N, C-alpha and C positions, 0 to 999 in steps of 0.2 A: 298749695291748692286748698282753697277755702269753700266749702260747700255745706248745704243742709242747715240753714238758720244759725250757723255758728257766728261768733264774734271773735275775731283773731287779732291779737295785738302783736305787731312785729316791732319789737324794741331792741335797740342796740344790736341789730343784725347787719352783717355785710353779705350781700348776695351779688356775686360777680361771676362772670365767665360761664353763665348758663347758655345753653344752645337749643332750648326748647323750640320745636317747629309748629306747635299747635297752640293757638291763643297766646297767652303771655309768655314771653321769654323767661321771666323769673317769677311772676306772681299771677295767679288766677283767682278771681273772686266771683262766686256764683250769684245768681239773681236774688237769692234769699239770704245772703250772708253779708257781714260787714267786717271791715278791715281797719284797724287803727295803726297808722305808722308813727313810730316814736324814735327819733334820733338814729336812723338807720342809713345805710349806703346800699343803693341798688344801682350798679354801674357795670358797663362793659359786658352787657349780655348780648350775645350775637346770633341767637337762633333765627330761624325763618319767620317766627311770629312777628307781626307787625309792630308790637309794642312790648316794653318790659313789663308793664303791669296791664293786665286784662280785667275789665269790668263787664260782666254780662249786661247786655243792653236793656234787659227787663228789670234790672235792679233799680231801686229807687235812688233819687238824687242824694248825694251825700253818703253813699254806702262806704266809701273809702275816705278816711279823714287823716289829718296829720302830715299831709304831703310836705307843706313848707318847713317841717322840722327835719326833713331828710334830704340827703343828696340823691337825686334820681336822674338817670340819664335822659337827656332831651327835656328835662324840666317837667316830666309827666306828673300829673296830679298836683301841680303847683310846687313841685319840689325844686331844690337848689340845683341848678344845672352847672356844676363846677367839678373839674376833675378832682377826685378825692385823694389822688397820689398814693395809691396803695399798690403793693406788689401782687403778683398773681395768686398769692396765698390769702390776700385780703387784708394784710397787715399794713398799717401807715409807715411811710417811708421817711417822713420829715414832719418837724413841728410847724412847717409852713403850710401844711395840708389845710385846705378849707374845712376839713372835718375836725380840726383841732380847736377846742374851746369856742365852739360855735355859739354865739350869743342867742340864736333863735331856738336853741335846744330847749326841751321840756325838762324841767328840774323834778317835778313831782313824780314821774314815772320811770326814773332811770334805774338801772341795776347798780347794786353797790360794788361789785367787782367786774373786772373785764375778763376776757377769755383766758388770760394768763394768770388770773388771780390777784391782779393789781387793783387796789382801791380806786374807785372813781373819784374825781374831784368833788369835794363836799361843798366848799365855799364859792364855787363858781360853775360855769356851764361845763358839763362833761364833753368828751370827744364823741363824735358820731361813730357808729359801727361797733365792732366787737372789741376793739382795743382802745385803751387809754394811753396816749403817747407819753412815755417817761424816758428821758435820756439825761441823767444826772450830769454826765460829763460832756454833754453836747458834742459827742463825736460822731453822731449819725447812726449809731447802733443803739437801739432801745435797750433799756436796762434788762428787760426779760431775756433778750437775745444774748446779752453778755453773760448772764447767769448760766448759760449753757456751756460756757468755757472759752468763747470766742470773744476777746476784748479789744483786739487791735484792728481798727477799720482798714488800715493799710496793709495788714498781714494777708497771708495766702494759706489758710489752715490746711487745705487739701491739695496744695501745690498744683493747681491746674491753670495757673497764670491769670487768675482772676481775683481781684481783692475781696476780702471779706465783706466790705461795705457794698461793693458792687453786686456780689452774690445775694446779700440780703435784699438790696433794692430791687433785684430782678426776680426774687423768689427762687433762686437757685440754692443748692445744698453746699454748705461750707465743709461738708464731711465727705463728699463724693465728688471726684473729679469729672464724673459723667452723669449729671443729674437725671437726664431722661433715658439713660441706659441704652443709647443707640450706637455705642462704640466710638463715638467722637467725644473728646474732652470738651468741657465748657468753654475753655479758651479758644479751642479750634472752632467751635461754633459761633462764638461772639465776634471773632476777628478774622480778617482775611490776610493776615501776615504771619510769617513764620516765628516772629518774636513771641507770639502767643500760642504757638504750637499748631498753627493752621497748616493743613496738608492739601487743601483743594482750591483755595482762593475764593471760597464762598462764605457768606455770613448765613448761618442757619439758626433755627429756633432751638435754644438749649433746653427748652421745656417741652419739646415735642420730638419724638424720634422719626417723625415724617413731616418735615417742614411744609412741603407742597401738597401734602394729603393725596399722593398719587398711589399709595398702597406699598411703596418701596422705601425702606429706611434710608435715612440720610447717609449712614456709613456705607451702605451697599451702593448707593448711587455714587457717592464719592469715590469709592474704591474702584468702581467700574467706568469711571469717566463721564458720568452723567451730571447734570446740574440739579442738585437737590432742592433747588428753589423754584424749578419750572416742572409742571406736570408733564411726564413723559412715558407713563406706563403703556400706552397704546403703540409706542414705537417698536421696531424690530431691527435693532442695530446690526445683527449678523444676518438678516434676511433668511432665517431658517424656518419661518413659519410660526414661531412662538413669539408673542409680544414680550417686551422687556419685563413686564409685570409677571407674565407667566414664567419667565427664566428666574425671576426673583423667588417666586413661590416654589419652583422646582429645585432651586439651588444650582442651577446650570450656568454656564459662562455665557453672558449676552453677547459676547464677541466671537464665540466659536460655535459653529453649527453642530459639532459633534464633541461635547465636553469630554467624555470618557474615551474618545478616540477608538471606539470599537466598530466603526464603519457604519453604524446605524445612527442617523441624524437624531438630535435631541427631540425634534417634533415628533418623529416616529415613536420614540421611546416613551415620551410623556403621554401621547395620544393612546397608546395601547398599554399603559401601565407597566412598562418595563423600568429598569433602573438606569437613568441617563447619567448617573455619577459613577458607575462601576461597570466594567467590561462584562456584559452578559450575553455576547454574541453567540456563544456555544450552548447556551441554556435553551430549554424547551418549555416556554412559559405555559403553553396550552396542552402539553403532553401529547402532541400528534405526530411525534417522531421527526418533526422538522425543526431545526435550530432557529432561534430568533433572527439570526443573520439570513438564513435561507428564506425565511417568511418575508423579510424586508426585500430581499432580491427578487423574489417571486411575485411580490405585491400582495401577499396574502396577510391575514391577520394573525399576529402571534398570540392573541387571546381568544381565538375561536378555531376549533379543530376543523370546522367546515365553513370556510370563508364565504362561499357563494350560496350555502344553504340548500344544496341539491341533495343532501343525505349521503354524499360521498365524501369521506374525509380528505383533507387536503393531501396527506401523504400518500394516499392511494391514487388520487388523480395525477399527482406529480409522477409517481412510480409508473403509472400506466400511460403517461404521456397525454393525459387529458388536461384541460384547463381548470385550475381550482378557483378561477375568478369568474367562470361562466356556468350558469345553471340551465342553459338552453341548448337545443340542438344536440349534436353528437357529444357535447361535453356534460350535458345534464343527465339526471338519473333515468330518463326515458330514451337516451341515446343508444344506438345499436351500431357501432363502428364496424363490426365484422358481419353484420347482416345475418346473424345465425339464429335470430329470434329471441336471444337472450339479452334483455336490456342491461344498461350499465349497473343499475342497482342490484339486479340478480347476479351479474358477474361478480360484483363486490361481495355480495353476501355468501356466494358459493365458492369464492376464491379463484374464479376462472380468469382467463385473459380477455379483456374486451376487444382485442385486435386478432383473436383466433377463434375460429369456430370449433376447433377440437384442442382444447388447451393441453390435454395430457398425451396427444398424439396417438391414441389407440384406435383410430379410424372410426370411432362413434362420436357423433357430434355432441357438443355440450348440451344442446337443446334436449336431445334424446336421453342423455344420461341423467339430466335433472328430472325429466318427466318420468323415466322408469325407476329412479331411485338409486342408480349407480353413482360412483364418485367420478365427477368429470375432471378431477386432478390426479387420479391414480391410473397410471399407464399399465399397471399389472393386473387390473381387475377384468380385462378383456371387454370393458364396456358393458359388463353384465351386473345387474343388481345381485345382492347376497341372496342365498336360497331362502325360500319362504320360511323354513323351519328355524332360521337364524334371525328371523325378525319377530319383533314383539310390539303390540300396540300398547302405548302408555296413555290411558286416558286421564284427564284432569278437568277440573271444573272451576270456574271463575264466578264468585258471588258478589253481589253489591254494585251499586251504580257507579262507584268510583274505585274500582278494583285496581290494585297494583301487584304485579307478580313477576317472578323470575323462576326459570326452571332450567336445570342442566342435566342432559341425559349423556351418560358415558357408556360405551359399549362397542362391540364389533359385530 
């Protein structure tokens, strides 16, 4: 990104694999800036931007120079439109690369050494990009790579059934059997035969843990019978309401509707933040005295003690044979099933039975006892309030616009 009256020289650079979606995929030059390209490689940039190099339309003509000295995809800026034959790390893979000993290169503005510290050619044209190709024994492995300890191109240093030369050419690691860390060996990913350790019959990208970019790793798709080269995250193999991608994220079995076999479907457990991988049927996630399994059976929410929002907790509505899924009519807080004048919310707060006008059976109605101050759940008080001398007024005051308070009174 070049902006602000700057003059940028891009010399012996290799810019590959960028995926910018705005303006240039690899290089952006503002209207008041200039760029000089020198012996570089700009290739295989695949972002949504329409071009590899973007020049602001208000910039003067000739703001970008040196294109013919560099390899540039689609020949932009007059560049050389030839495959540079570099691996995904940007390193040359052969002396036959069009980037090697390019006659058109600029000699006066070259760097003295390449990215590996190797001296550039002095008496001839240097190679384009970050690397000067040197292969003294002409075995296909550059000298700098052999200095890391891997000298046999036909060998298999990491025992992943892929030769050292092939791994270098593809940009894979010769010290790691699973370069992209997705659980599949490089040999498994590159070949579709058991000779190379293949387990699923698919050829996948050994440099990407998710070849088809559907959010699910290649190894997970392979292990669960999906095609890791075809986008399939939106499917629902076990028709349990969770997409295959959701199953991957949750760690559940995409072919089993109830992974932990606790009688609660994975969809229910994931939706309400339960544990779909361990049996938690007897637990009480929301602390409402109903187990998670009871909540599933009743159709209530295990993460909300009052599913229907009628101020009556689920456990109380279930205990009193009201519907915990309905907040209207006789099931709501204003319902009065026993027509005693005490609404359901009052019945809950006073501990009375919403189906009996005289909960304690002392022949005094719940309504009368609540109004006169007697206990509607005590059959031994004769339906009478305590003597006046045994009662005491407890005054309290609340101050402030947003007061929050709690008070507990204990006595007889």
